[in-house]
Each structure stands twice: as C-alpha cells, then as structure tokens.
N, C-alpha and C positions, 0 to 999 in steps of 0.2 A: 419873237423877241431875241435879240442878240445875246450870246452867252460869252462871258469872259473866259479866255483860255488860261488854264493853269500854267504858271511859269515852270519851265523845265530847267533842272540843274545841269542838263546836258546841252544847253543852248550852244549852237555853233559846231557841235560834233555829234556823231552817233554814239549812243551808249555802248560801252564795252562790257564784256563778261564780268570783269572785276568790279563793275558798278553795282552788280546784283549779288545777293546772298541767296543760298539755297537751304531748304529744310523741308520737313514734313509738316503740313498744316493740320491743326486740330481745331475743328469747328464746333463751337458750343451750340447747344440746342436753342439758344437765343439768337443765333445767326452770326455772331462775330467769331473770330478765330485767333489762334496764336501760332507763331512759327519760331522754332529755335534754330539759330544758325551759328556759324563760326564768328559772326560779327555781333552776336548778342541775341536776345529774345525780343520779338516784335509782336505787338498787338495789331491784328488785322480787322479794322472796322468792317461791318457788313458791306458797305458800299465799295470797299476795296478788294473784296474776295474774288470778284469776277467769276470766271468759269470753274474755279477750283472746287473740289469736293473733299469732304473729310478724309484725311489719310493720304492725300496726294502729295507727291514730292514737287515742290514749286520753287520758282525763282521769284524773289521779292525785291522791291526797290524801297529804300528808306523814304519815309515821308516826315513831315514835321512832327515834333513831339506832341503827344496828346495827353488827355487826362489819365489814361491808363498806362502811361509810359511811352517808350519808343514805338512809333507806328511804322507800318510798311504796307505796300499794296502788292498784290499778286501781278507779276508781269506776264508769266506764262506757266503752264503746267508741264513739268518735265516728265513725270511718270505717274500714270493713273493707278490708284489703289484698288479700284473696283472695276471688274469687267461685267458684273451683274449685281443684282440685289433682290431681296425678298420684299414684296409689296402687295398692295391690295388693288385688284382690278376694278376699275369703275367705268361704266359705260352709260351713255344717255341715248344710245342707238345710233348716234352719228359720230361722236368723238369718243375714242377709247384711251384711257389713261391708266398708268400704273403708279400708285402713290407709295413711295418707300416706307416701310415700317420704321426704318431708322431715320428719325427726324433730323439727325445731323447731316444727312445728305442734302437736305434743303431744296431739292428740286423734284417736281413731278415730271414723269416721262410719258410723252405721247406715243401712240402707235400710228404707223402709216395706215391710211384708210384702206390700202390694198393688202394689209397684213391680216390674214385670217387665222393666225396661229391659235388664237383663243377659241375659235370655233372647232378647229381640229382636236383641241385638247378638252373640249366640252366644258369650257370655263364660263361661269356665270358672274353677274355683278356681285361684288363684295368677296369673291373668292380670293384666297391668298396664293400667290404665284411666285415662281422664280423667273425674273426677267433679265435678259442679256441686253446690255447697252449697245445700241447701234450708232448713236450719235450723242456725244457728250454736249451738255448745255454750254453755250458761250454767250457773248454779249449780244449776238445778233439772232440767235435761234434757241428754241427750247430743246431739251434732251429728247431723244427718241429711243425706243426699245422694242424688242420682240419677246414674246413669252416662250420659254423653253419647257416649263413643266408646271403642273398644278401641285401645290403643296397641301391644300385642304380648304375647308370652309371656315369661315370666321368662328363658328361655334365649336369646331374641333378642339379637344383638349391639347392636342399636339401643337396647335397654333401658339399656345402660350410659350412653348420652348422656342418656336420659330421667332416669336417677337423678342425673346431674350437675345437670340443670335443677331437679329437685325439691330436691336438697340445698342449692341456693343460693336457693331460693324465687323462682325466675324465672317471670314470667308468660308464658304461651304463647297466651292467648286474649284478644281485646278484647271487652268487654261490648257488648250490642246498642245501648245509648245512644251509645257512642263510635262504633261502626260507622255508625249512622244519621246522626250529625253529619257524619262524614267523607263519606258518600255524597251529602249535600246541599250540600257545598261546590262552588263554581264559580269559574272563572277569568274575571273581568270586568275587562279591562284599561282600558276606557274609564271605568268607574266609579272604578277606582283612581286614574286620572289626574285626577279631579276634585279630589283632594287637592292643594292648591297646593304642598305641601312635597315631593311625589313628582315626581322628574325622569324624563324620557323619555330613556333611554340606548340605545335600540335601534339607533342608528347606530354606536355605539362598537364597536371590534374587541375583543370579549370572548370568551374560550375557556375550556373546562374541561379539566383534566389530572388523570387518576385512574388507578388500577390497571385493567388490561384487563378484569377481571371485575367491576368496580364496577357496581352497579345504580341507585344514586342519586347525584346530583351536586349537592352543596350549596354549592360555591364556584367562582367564576369569577374570572379575572384579566385585567387590561388594563394597558397601559403606553404613555405618551406621552412623547416626548423634547422638551424645550424648547430654544429657540435657544442658551441658555447651557450646554447639556449636562446640566442637572439633569433629574430625572424626575418624572412624576406616576404613581405606582403606584396602580391601582385594584383593590380586592378586593371582590367582589360576592357576598353570601351570601343564600341563600334566605330570603325574608321569612316565616318560619314563624309568627311571632306575629300576622300579618295574619289567619291562619286559626285560631289557637289562643288565644282570649281566656282570661283568668284565670277559673277555676272552671267552664269548660266541661267536658263529659265527656271530651273529648280531652285537655284540660289535666290533669285529675285522673288520668287513666290514664298520661299521660306522666310526671307528677310521681312516681307510684308506681314506675314502671319506672326512671326517671331516666336511662337510657342504653340504646341498642341493644346486644344481645349477639351477638357474632360467633362462633358455635360452628363446629366443623369441618364439619358437614353441613347447617347452616341458620343463618338469621339470625332472632333474636327482636327485631323492630323496636320502637323507642320510640313511633313514630307509625303509624297505619294505612296500608296500602299506597296508598290514594287520595292521601295526602300525601307519604309517603316516596319513592314511585316515580312519583308523578303531579304534582300541583300544585306541590309544593315542590322537585321535581327539575329542575335547570337543564339541561333537554334541549336538544340542538343544534337550531337553526333553529326554536325555539318561543319565544313571548313568556312571560316569567316575572316575578313580583314579587320584588324583592330589597332588601336593605339594603346600601348601597354606602359604602365608606370610600375616600377619595382622600388619598394621602399625597404631599406634595412632598418629594423626597429629593435632597440635594445630591450632589456628585461623590464625597464620602467615604462615602456611604451613610447619612448622618444624616438623620432626619426633621425637616424645617424647619417644616412646618405640616400641618394636616389638616382635613378636613371630612367630615361624615356626613349622609346623607339616604336616605329610602326612594326606590326607583327602579323602573323597568321596563326589563328588559334582554332581549336576543335573542342568545343564544350563537351565535357564528359557526362553532364546531367543537368536537367532543369528541375529545380525544386521549388515548392511553394513555401511561404512562411509557416503555414500550419504544419507541413511535413517536417521542416527543420526544427520547429519548436517541440514537436512530439519526440523527435530523436534526441534533442538536447535534454529533454525531461525524462528520458529513458522509459518512454511508453512501450510496454512489452509487445503489444500488437503491432505498433508502428515499426519497432525494431525487427520483428520476425518478418513482416511484410517486405521491409527494405532488404533484409538479408536474402530473401528469396529472389528479389528482382535484381540485386547487384552482388551476387556471391563473390565475384573477383575483387571488386573495389570496396566492398562493405567496410572493412577495417580502415582503409585509407580515407574514405569520405567521412566516416565518423570521427576520425582523428582530425581531419580538416575542420569540421564544424566545431569540435571542441576547442581547437587552438584559436579559431577565429572568435569564438565566444569569449575566451579568456582575454584575448587581445582587445576586444571591444570594451570590456570592463576597465582595462588599464587606460585605454584612450579616453574613456568617459571620465574617469577619475582625474586624468591629466587636465582635461578641459575645465573641470570644476575648479581645480587648483589655480588655473589661469584666469578664472572669472567667467567661464561660460555659464549661461543660465539655462537650466534644463526644464522646459515646459512639458509636462506629461499630458499631451493633448489627446482628445478623443475625436475620432472622425466617424461620422455617420454616412451610410450610403444606402440609398433606396434600391431594393431588389425589384426588378420589373419582369413581367412575363412577356411572351412574344408579341403581345398586342400593346405593350407599353403601360400596362396597368400595374400599379404598385402592389406587391404581395407581401412585403416585409421590409424591415430596416435592419441593416447589419451595422454593428458598432465595432469599429476597429480601434484597438489600443496598442501602444508600443509593447513589444515582446522581446525575448532574447534574440529571436531570429531577425526581427526588424532592426534592432540595435546593432546586431552583428554586421549587417549590410550598411546601415547608416554610418557607423564609425569608419568602415573601410572607405566609403565614398568621401566622407569628410577629410580623411587623411590624404586621399589622392588629390582632392580639390585644393587643400592647403599646400601640399607639396608642389603642385604645378604652379600655383599662384606665387609661392615664394621664389621659385626658379625664374619665372617671368619677371618678377619685380626686381630680383637681385641682378639679373642680366639686362635690365631696362628694356625689355622687349614689349613694344606697344600691344596692349590687349584689353579685353573687357573684364573688369574685376567686379566681384560681388561685395558691396560695401554696406555695412550697417553701422550707422552713427549712434552715439550714446543718446538716451532720451532727453527731451526738453525738460528743464527744471520744473516748469509749470505743470507738466503732465505728471511728474513724480510727486509734487506737492499735493496734487489732487488725490493721491492714494491715501494720504495720512488720515482723513476722517474715517475712511473705510477700515483701516488698520486699527484705529482707536475703538471702533465699534466692536471689534473682535479681540480686544486686549492684546494686540500685537505691536503696539506702538510705544515701547519704552524709549527713553531719551537717546540711547545708543542707536536703536533701529531707525528712529526718525532722522538722526544726523546722517546715517548711511544712505537712507532713501533719498534725501534731499540732494546729495552729491552724486547720486546714481551709482553707488558702490554695488557692483554686480554680486559680490559675495553676500551682502546683506539681503539683496533681493532673492538670491537662491536660498538663503537661510529661511526667509519667510515662506517660500514655497515648500520647503522641507517640513517646516513646523506645522503647516496646515494639512499635510498629507493625511488622508483618511478621515479628516474632520468634515462635517456637513458643509462648511463654507469653502472647502478646497477649490471647487470649480470656480466659485465667484472670485476668490482672491487671485488665483492663477490667471484667470481670464482678464481681470482688471489690470494686473501687472503687464500682461501681454499687450493689452490695448494701449498702455502708456508708452510702449516702445515705438520708435520710428519704424518706418517700413524700409526693408533692405532694398537697395537699388543697384543697377549696373552703371559703372563709371569707368573711364580710362585710367583713373587714379586709384592705386591700391592703398587705401587708408585704413584697412582692417575691418573686422566684423565683431562688433561689441557683444552681440548675443551669444556668439560661439567662443568668445575669448581668444580670437585669433588675430595676429598682426597682418596676415596675408590670407586672402581667400578669393576664389573664383569658382565658376561653374564649369567643370570639365567633363562630368560623368553622364550627361544625358543629351548628346547632340542629335538624337533622333527627334527629341521633342522640344529642345530649346535652342534658339539661334545663337545666344551668347556663347554656348558651349562650342558651336562651330567656329566662332571667332577665335576662341581660345585654342582650339586644335590647329587652326591655321597659324596662329602666333607661334605655337610650339614647333610646328613643322618648319616655319620660316627660320627659326633658330637652328634646328637640327640640320637643315639643308643649307645653312649659311646664305639665306636669301634676304636678310635684312638690308634694306637700301639698294637691293639689286633686282627686286621683283616689282614691276609697276602695279600689279594687281594687289600685292600686299601693301604697297605704299598707299594705294587708294583706300584700302580698308582702314589703314592707320589714320588717314586724313578724315575719314567719315566716322571714326570711333565715337566721338561725342554724340553725334546724331543717332547712330545705331544703338548705343547704350540707352539713350533717352527713350527711343522708340520701344526698345525691349522692355523697359521699366513700365511704360504706359500700357503696353499690350499685356503684360503680366497682370496688372491690376484689372484690366478689362476682362481677361479670361477667368481670373479667380472669382470676380464678382458674378460673371455669367454662370460659372459652375455652381456657386453657392445658391444663386437664385433658382437655378433649375432643380437643385435638390430640395429647396424649400417648397417649391410648387408641388412636387411629387409627394413630399412628406405630408403636406396639407391634404392632397388627394387621398393619401392612405388613411389619414385621420378622419376623413369624412365618414368612413364606415363605422367609426366609434363615437359618433355624436350621441350624447346622453350617458356615456360611460365615464367612470372616474379613474384618474391617474395621479400618481405622486410626482412632484416636481420640486424645483428650487426657485426661489425668488431671485431673479437676476437684475431687476430694475424696478424703481418706484417713481411715480410722478403724481401730480395732482389729479390726473385722469384715470389712474389705475395702476395695476401691478403686472410686471412682465414676468412670465413664468417659462421655465425650460423643463420639459418632461424628462424624467430619468430614463424611461424605457425606450423612447423613440427619438429623443433630442428635439422633438417638435417645440417650436417657440411660439408664444402668443401672448395675448393681453387678457387679463382679468379686469374688466372695466370697474371703475369705482361704484357705478350704479348697481353692480352685482354683489356688492358687499353687504347689502341690507339697507334699512331705512335710515340708520343714524348718519350723522355728519362725520366725515373723516378729515382730520387735519394733517397736512403734510409738513413734516419737519425737514426743511431743505438741507440743513447742516448735517443732521444725523441720518438722513435718508430713511425716515421711518414714517409710516402712516399710522395715526392714532385715532381710534374711535372716541368721539366726544362723550358719549354716555357710558359705553361699556369698557373704555380704556383698552380695547382690543388693539394689538399692535402687529403690524406687518413690517418686517425688516429684511434687508439684504441677506441672502444666504439661508433664509428660513425655509424649512421644508413645509410643503403645503399640498393638500389634496384638492384637485380641481376636476370639474366635469367639462368635457368637450361640448361647447354650446353651438358653435357653427364654424365654418371654414370659409376663407376667401382665397379661392384658387389663383386668382389673377395676381395676387401679391404674395402667395404662399404663406398665409398667416392663419393661425388657429385662434378662435375666440373662446375664452373659458368662462365658466360660472362656478360658484361654490356648490357643493353637494347639498341636497335638501336635508334639513335637520331631521334626525330620526324622531318619529312620533313616540311619545312615552306611553 
C-alpha cells in the first residue's frame, strides 16, 4: 500500500541549523516527552521521539500544533545522557536481553549472541546487572549492550535502592575519559600563585565545620574583628572551576548529574573522588585553592561592603557540629579535651566560634525583620552497619553550630548574587517565588482547628505576608501541633528553582540569592563561580566558553532544577525503605506519634522516636462506623463519638511493613483487660 509523504517545510532547500531547536528531552513513563528550548517548550509525541532516550540532549524540529500545545519531533541526538543502565537480565537460552529498571528509558537492550559476559560473571535469569550500551537504539535497529557487573538478585534488599537509582535515571559510573582527566589533575600551589589575582591566605585562621560523617569539605570560614567592633567575615569555597573547565569531560559529566545524590547507603557524587574527596576538599592542615568572599559587616549584622578573589588557604582545623556545640555550650570535658589538642590556638578558635555564633544570631534576626520564614525542620538519618542493615535512626535538629555555618553561607550566597545582579553578569540564581493564594487559603481550616485564625491572621495568610506566617510558626513552637502546622505551611510554599533571572528568595526574605557555597556537589554553584571569575578577569563578552555558558543558562538552570527534585526524592525514598526495614524488628510494639493526615480510609501517623510514617487503616479502629468531616479534617466515631484530628498525639502498634514502598502499617494497642 502506498504511503503519502509528509510535506516538508524545507521544500526546495536543505534544512539549516537555525531551523532546529536544541534542549534536553524528558520522557514520561507513558512514552511521550517534553523539550525546553530557546524557542519555547515542545511536547514530543511518542511517535516523534525516535532514537532519543530520557535525558539526552537533542535537536528538534517544530511540528504542527497539537492538543498538548506546540509539538516537535526529534531530528537527532546531540549528546547521550546514559552510557549504561541498571537492568534485569532475561534469557530464554537463545536470546539474551537486559530490561532497564528505569522505565523512562523505554527500550530493551539485546546482547550479541557471541557476548558471553553474563557467563563470566555467573549471571542467571532475573539477576539485576549494570549494562554498558554498545549500540543505541535507532529507527532501524534495537539497542545493544554488554554486562559489566552483577548488582544482585531480584530478592536482595539492596535491589530496592538500585531500583530507586534506576527509576530516577541517576548515574552511578563515570566514563573513562572523565576518570582519566581526574587522575591527571595535580595540586600546584606555586603555579596557581603566579596568577596576580590569587591571594595567599595560608596564614589566616580558617576552619571547616561539618557533620561528623562528612567526607568532603567545600567551605571554610574566618572572622576578624576590627577596632570599631565591625567584622570581616570570610567564606572560602573550594575552587572547583580551576580543575573543571567548560566542555571538559569532567564538566560534561557534572553537568548531566547536576548534583550529588545522598542515598541512605551511598553517595553518588557529582565529581570523581579525586576532586570531591581530594583536590577540592578543604582538608585540615593542607594547602588548597579556594574562591574567597570577604564581607565587612557592621554591628547590626548588615553587609557594608565585600570583595571576591581566588585564593590559597590552609585550614587550621576540621570540626564537627557536635564539637562546636559542646564548646559553645561550655562543656567542661569538651573544653579540656580541646585545650589539650590545640594549646596554641585554643583561645583564638574559641573566640572565632563565639564571634561567629553572635554574628549568626544578628543575621538571623535581620532575616526575620526582612520577612524570612524560619522553619525548624527535623532530619532523620538511618544508621547502617557494614552490611547495610539498619541499626538505629539519628534525628538531626538545628543547633547553634549548624546555624553558625548556615548564616555564614547564606551571607556569602546573598553577597555574590547581589554583585552578579548589580553588575548584570549572566549567571544561575536561586529563586523562590511567593506561594500561590489557593495554597495559602487551604491553610485556613487547619489554623481554625487550632484557634490560630483570628481575622488579622487570616488576612495576612491570604496575601502571603511572611511576617504573619513566621508569627504562626513562633506561636505553635513547643505545642503538640507544632510539626503539623510548620510542615503544612512548608508544603504550601512553592519550590525554589534555578533561573537566569534574579527575582529574589521569598522564604529567606532576600532580594538577591544564588548558590555559591557548594560547587563540589551542585553544578549551579560551578556556573556561579565561572560568572564571578568572568567578571574578575574581565572576560565578559571576550570568552567564547563563557558566552556559550550564558547562551545555555536557561537550559542548564532548568536541568539543575529537575535533577534536584529527582535526587531529593530518591534520597527520601531510600531513607523510607531503610526506616521501614528498621521498624520490621519492632512489629507488635507500641510507639507514640502524631496524626499528620486523615482520610476516609484511615489515619496517617508519624512516629516521634524514629520519624517513621505510615497508615492506621480505618478497619483497625474497631467495629463502629467512622464518619470523615472533610472540612474540619476529623474522623468521628458514630456510636462512641471518638474523634481523631490533625496534630493529635496517638499511641499505635507496628502491625506490618512494606519494604518496597518504605511504609509502616499501624494498628491500635489491644485494650487492657480489666
């Protein structure tokens, strides 16, 4: 049967580069995709995706307008996002296939009949493997692969984490070109100091303060007090861009990852270990290259002036948050131990911590005056043994030490952003827009439930007045409903994103903001460092590499925002799975918790001790009928008038766990016999 040819808009001439738009394709699990380009956003129907895979950089051609908006078709793949993938090996004895666990990849990959890698690795049917792509699928042929290593069997508990990695399209391996570049990098301080703009700060008292289990240290702090009482705050950040030039293999790899991923049992770093734990890690008592920001701050905590330059630093000490908190709280044992270990610098470092602590309080008060909203969040982290078995759960809360570092980093980020914005230097900014009115109005019934909704408060909530929201958070502090109210306000917020436009950060109460302080683990920080250097070295409009970065900023920012969401979700899911595994040992035991949600099918409960979340099904509440009041979010027993409401404290028993989704199922304790 003859087939009609599609009319070409390029009839009579060859299509030129300007006829196409480029961008990164995001393929939905249903098979269609989207591409954001300089010419707008395009829907890519499944039939127009061609050989592209999720995350690939592609050239697309506009098609006619469709039901989902502007449409385009993939013309060619410019850059592949995946060199390999995690999948399930399937064999019928004749044909061997690896099926990606990430269903957005949308292609099965066959193995060459002559490829016996699976035999050498003792891989059996249904085993989970890491496969390297040897031929990408195209319109004429299927994809091909070879197996590089066995990950485990389908029944292994670790496979649940591998499935999370695969479902979020996270990279686990660096290609050989990237590893080779990393291995060849060296630390040459003398050569670096030939740069007249790089300053030697090795005599400065600079320290790093991080979690006790941190393996890379990308920020250091210093503080000098002037005679008039004002301060010079120094924030010193690893000079990653010295080692990662634009378009290098390391750069392309970091650009694709966009961020390090901190899973419950491993870290998937953005940069190879030679950089993340080596040359770019500000290890104590070792020379390192840095980008330094000095801020002159007055007695009220206001930044009066600032300057930036590349530097060489020599960290005088590495401290954990726990150590600094003990010293700030004048713990006698900690003070004595510290004095023994640092007899020469004991007084200096204590004075440094005290001054930083005082400054942090002033900066925090300043943010609150400007409308910053301070969420006192709680972070849970599962502790694993060497075999990956959960042995405990650590609950991290904000302390004086964490605030000390947080405020210093916020000040540096704000200062750099304001400089870039004022001088109109193209860069990646961190933007947080005000919440949607509908999301804020949804808070009102909850506030009414806890007698927090007087007319003035309601008026402030509706217009998104940050001072009113902060006042609500302050009022519920220490009350049983504190977590519920704070988390509900937090959920009403929009998500912060990266954009080329500096429109401010609502949650922090800042007119200018960017991410400058973590280039080891975030690609937008690398973009910011390059922008700052382009200004310092007078390269704006003179450096083709920086010009290309500028041209791609919308795409790079969008990709970074997407990958941030993917990695955050992956990290959260991995923690939930291990929390559920940990709670499996406590089936039948009772725990106290708080009601965080209600619906017709049951009650959502978050345990106090472990932060484990789960469902108390309606059928576990007894034989009576429970009516759900949607407006007040209350479950009411028909005969007993028993009520369950948001924020209520409750005792539940661990009934069962679902490891696959990281969920705990609860029941009520058996009534005591009289």
